[in-house]
C-alpha angles and dihedrals in degrees: 000000000000090000091053091048092052090050091051091049090050091050092049090048092054092046091049091050091052091049092050090049091049091049090049092050092048092050090051091048092050091050090050092051092049090050089050091052090053090050091048092054091048091052091048093051090049088051090231100157097183094047088049092051090051089068088067128076116252093256098035123146129216117196127188106196093191098057097023091234116153125186122187129193134025094263093053090047090054089053091049092051091048091054091045094053091045091055095038105036094168099043118136134184140207125182133206113198108207100180144350121200129179121230091183136343089277102036127064135172123213125197115198150131126247120203117204125189127192120186112305094335118121114267114270112222114201122185111213144180118217126192116204128197127195114228124174089347094307127109113227135180109254103171132006124185120191107211100193122214112289107224117204114237112265121253088252092056090051092050096040093098086068096047091103087071092069110113140047121310134190134201116184127192107192093185092061095029086235131144129191115199123189129188118196123190142162120250120226113302088014092264096133139024118222124202121190119187140184130195112209125188111191104320096331127094105227100178140003135178151161132239127192118199120195146154116261105208092189095053091032090225142106110256135181138200120206130193126183133200092248091063100261122133139181143177125214145186119226121216127180119218117173109308094343138082117212113205110193110198132190124174149119126287122224091259093054099258117133116241140188135189141158120227117202119204123190119183112221097179139319091292105040143036139169127244127198132170120209139162093040120176134171121188089347093306118124113236130199119270119254112238121246114270132189117238120196135199112260117249113251 
């Protein structure tokens, strides 16, 4: 037993020694890469195109995912840097290295952000991924990909599929002598849509209300909030399926009962759409559906 224990201890000692040596080598390699990054920034700020290109491997590749530009080879990179410095004579760079991880003893991947300034222009922050290779004891850039900053679509872009609703709309029911008029408009900066409506029977306005439609960036969905002149209110989530929008409402009626309903909108063309209300409840009681009607754009 003692002999086996001694053998195990010896094996663990060797493994531990190898791990410590590997950790020491990796720490030295990381320090060398960080020093290289500092030298790269210094060469950039001196506008020394050839010195800058020497930090890259002979067959390196630079890829800008935003513009689609791809440059291959150290010589072509030197030409690119020369042209860059000629066009931007006062450009400067700083770099923030966020992480360095080693794929193998001779390959490392850096994640970072470069910040470039030119004249009085706002700083341009560019996230990047850099792959380094170790050749003849020297770490060199082998591939760099500029990610570009991903900008979330604006609220207007998210609501643009509903832009056709802007305008004045009319639904007439000759049997009941009723008219529903709706006006839809953009708010300032096109961040919300507002819809105001009136229900008129004969010459008397029986009901009116206001609806606000907006993009909820937290829920990543179009939502709306509706308020009527009787005191009822509701909020809803809009979902597009095929040629229809399903608007699932839940709210409180003027008498305090909770209510739900789903409105279904189907665009026919730029001047007409259908409207149907299904799955109606009030105080937990199921109510009949409201048949589909055609609503048309009012004549100017």
